[in-house]
N, C-alpha and C positions, 0 to 999 in steps of 0.2 A: 755311577756314570750313566748319563743318558745320551743316546745318539738321536738327534732330532733330524728327521728326514725333510727334504724339500717338499713343498705342497704337491708338486707334480711327480714325485717319486713313485715308481711302479713296484709291483710285487716282487719282481726279480731283483731289483736293487735292495729292497728290504731283506730278502732272503740272503743276498750276498753279505750284507752286514752281519746277519745272524751266523753265517758260516765262518766269517773271520773271528767273531766273538768266540765261537766254539773252538776254533783253532788255537786261540789264546789260552784254552783251558778254563774258560769262563762260561757262565750260563746266560742265555739271552731270553728276553721276554718282550714280545711285541705288544704295544698298546696303541690301538687305533682310536683316535679322537675325532671330533667333528671337523676339525680344521687340519690337524697334523697327525702324522704317525711317528711314534718314537719307539726306540728299542732300548730297554733297560739292560744294562750290563752288570751282572751280579757275580760277585766272587772276590777273590784276593786282589786288592788294589795294586799290588806289585806286578801283576800280570797284565794290567790294563795299558794298552798302547794307544793313547789319544791320537797321535800323529797318523798312525796307520789307518784308523777308522775315518779320519777326516779326508783321506784320499779316495775313498770309495764313492763312485758315482751315485748321485741321489742324496748324499749326506749334506745337510745344511750346516750343522754345527755339532760339536760334542761338548756336553756340559758336565763338568765334575760335580758330583753331589756331595756336599760336606755333611749334611745331616745323616745320622745313623740309619734313618728310614729312607732308603734310596728311591723306592717306587712310589711311596706315598708323598714324597716331597713336592712342593710347588715348583722348585727349581726345574727349568726345562719344560714345564707344562703350565703355561699362563692361564689356560681356561679350566674351569671347574669340571670335573667328570660328571657326566649326566648318567644316572642310573634309572633304567626303565623297569619298574616292577610290573606295570600293566599299562594299557593305553590311558587309563584314568589317573595313574599314579607314577609320575615321572619326577625324579628328585635330582636337583642340581642345575636346572635351567631357570627360566624366568618364573615358571609355575612353582607355587608353594603348596603341596598337597597336605591334606589332613588325614592321618591314619587314626582310627578310633576303634574301641572295642573293650570288652571286659577284661579284667586281669586273668580270669580263668574261664575256660569253657565248662559250664556247669551241666548242660544238657542240650540235646538237639533243638528242642523247641525254644529254649532260652536264647541260644546263639543265633538261630534264624530270625527270631523276633527282634533282637537288638541290632542285628545286621541290617534288617529292613529299615529300622528307625534311623540308623546311621546314614544309610544311603539316601533316605528321604530328607534328612537334615542337610545333606550336602557333603558327606564324607567321601573319601576317595579310595580307601582300603580298610580292611578289617584286621585288627589285632586280637589275639586271644591265646591264652596258654593251654595247650594240651598236656604238656609236661611242666610241672611247677617245682622249681627249687625252693624249698622252704627252710627257714632257720630252725623251726620246730619240727622234729622228725615225725611227730604225730599229727601235724596239720595236713590238710587236703593237698595231695601231691599231683592232682590232675587225673584225667581219664586216659592218658597215653594215646595209643593208636585209635581207640574209639573216639577220643576227643578230636583227633585229626580228621576222622571221617565226618564228625559233626561240623567242623569248619568247612570241609569240602561241600557238605550239603548246603551250608549258608552261602557259599560262593555260587553254587548252582542256582539258587533262588534269586540272589541279588546282583550277581556279576562282580562283586567286590573281590579284589585280590586278597590273599591270605598271607599274613605275617605272623609267624609263631616261633617260639623258642625251641632250640635244640640243646640238650644237656650234655650229651656224651658223643665221642666219635662214632661209636657203634650205632647211634640213633640217626646219624646224618642221612644215610641212604633212605631210611624210612620216612623221615620228615620231608626230604626232597621230593618224594612221590606225591605228597599232598600240598605242600606249601609253595607259594610264589616267591617268598623271601624268607630266609632263615635268620632268626634273631639269636645273637650270642649275648646273654644277659650279663649284668654287672658282676655277678659272682663268678662267672666263667671267662671274664674278659682277658685273663692271663693264663687260660688253660691252652697251652700252646699246641697240644695234639688236636684239640677240638678246632682251633683256629686253622691249622693245616688241613684238617679233614673238610672243613667248610670251603677252603680254598680250592679243593680238588673236585668240587661239584659245580654245576652250572648256574644255580640260582643266585640272585643277589643276596648279600649278607649285610644285615643291620647289626653293627657292633656298638654295644653300650659301654660307656665309660665306667670303670670300676669304682668301688666305694672310696678308695684312697689312691686313685690313679692320677698321675700327672699327665699333661697334654702330650709330652714326649713319649710316655709309656703307652698312651692310647694309640699314637701313630705307629709305634713299633709293633703293637699288637696287630694293627691293620696291615702292617708289612708282612706278617706271617700269612695272612689270607692272600694278599697280592702276589707274594713270591711263590705261592703254591699254584698260581695260575688263574685266579679269579679276579678280574679287574673291577668288578661291580660291588664296591664296598661303600656303605653309608655309615657315617659315625653318628653317635647319639649322646648328647650331654643330658644326663639324668640326675645331676647333683652328686656331690661328694659329702662324706661324713666329716663334720667339724664339731667344734665345741658348742655351737648354737643348737638350741633345742626347741625353738618355737616352730620349726619345720622338721619334717622327717629327715631331709638332707638339705644341703646348701646348694641351690641351683646357680651354677657359675655361667651366667650369660656371656661373660667376657671370653669364654671358650670359643664362641662362634667366630668373632673377628680374628682371634688368635689362630684358630685352625685354618681359616681362610687365607691367612698370611703364610702359614707354614706348609699347607697341603692343598692339593687339587681335589681332595675328596669332599663330597658334600656332607654337611652336618645338620641334623635335626634336633629339636628340643623336646624333652619329655617333662612337662611341668607337673604331671601327676605324681611321679616318683620324686621329682625334684623338690616338691613342697610337702606332699603327703596330706594335703587338705584340699578338698573340692572347692572351697571358697576362694582359694588363691589361683586356681587354674586359669580362669579367664584373664586376670591381670598379667600373669606371667606369660601367657600365650601372646598377648599384645606386645609385651616387652621383647619376646623372642623374635617376632616378626620385625620389630623396629630395629633390632641389632643385626638382622641379616640372616636369620635361620632359614635353611632350605626346606623346612617342613616341620610339622608338629605330629607327635604321637601322644594320644590322650586316652585315659581310661574312662570308658563310658559304659554304664550299666543301667538297665531300665528300672531297677529296684535296688539302689545302692545300700539301703538299710539292711536288706537281706542277702547281700552278696556274700559268697563263700570266702572271697579274698579281697582285700583292699577296698572295701566299700567306702571307707572314709575319704579316700582320694578320688573317687569316681564321680564324674558328673553325669547327669541324665541326658538322654537324647534331646529333650526339650531345651536344656541349657546349651547344648551344642548348637542347635538351630538358632538360638538367640545370639550366641557368640559370633557366628560366622559372618553376618553382615558387617559388623564392626571390624573384624579381622581382615575382611576383604578391602575395606577402605584403608587400613594401615598398610597392607601389602602394596596397594597401588601408590601410596605416598612414598614408598621406598623403591619404586620401580619394579615391583613384582606383581604377581597375580595369583589369587586362590581361584582356580578354575571352578566354574559351575557345572556339575555333571549334567548330562543330557536329561531333560525332563524335570529338572529342578528350577524353580523360579530364581532369577538372579537377584 
């Protein structure tokens, strides 16, 4: 159930709603949007008294939520949630930012160099793995905290915000010290203790769709983060595993309009993991913008042939710079904008 407050409702009226919710033996969660404030009512449906809540001053309406994901549902929240990772990277509004970087942080010089190239090409944030979950236990697992320090050094040089993966609940506090946004990867997207831990810290959370995850399961995973107290969740479609083998995964672009209908959470596209081939990233990025994606996250490496991980799906900074002018035109055609960072030619 969602209690939608009137546009002119004040803080005291919102708090009164929360008090009544708690008196019912339920849990309240206040969500402040750009236009409206809503109070999510969480708990046993049998205890929810819609009529009582509707009588409170400042309440516009009470909306029952039928979907199992109560806080992620579009019902009661017509506008898409806007998540601010940095001044240059705002997801969910008119702007469509491009997040880019290598699969793994390989060394400080490497990550600073590629971050500078991404910034100069027009990227808005830096992705890179300090901790790497690998199918093969003998493969490169990342540099851990040293990798986080390398990412921080790249941010200090370039000003790009950092998005990096967290693997375990015990690592959340450490990664939060360095990162601007915490990524939960496909293999961990139903690790419920990790989802809850990320919901209890203040950084935005980028939640990737699992290898065999339905849209409803993705939204219920997001619900774990939201219900733990963190409203800043970004969903990411990165392909699912099917019988098809010409690509690494099958990139489901239809997930974008489907999520937009079901949820107020923004959703971005990862065409690098979604295809597994650098040659397909440009075309799928164009298609992603055309179908309404709220952003792109791309694997970019200055020397993909010698990359320690996922070189085959990594484009070069030069390719990124070549892609962006066309992507900007597509974004404008659908009423969006890929912003040009300060100092970069439009």
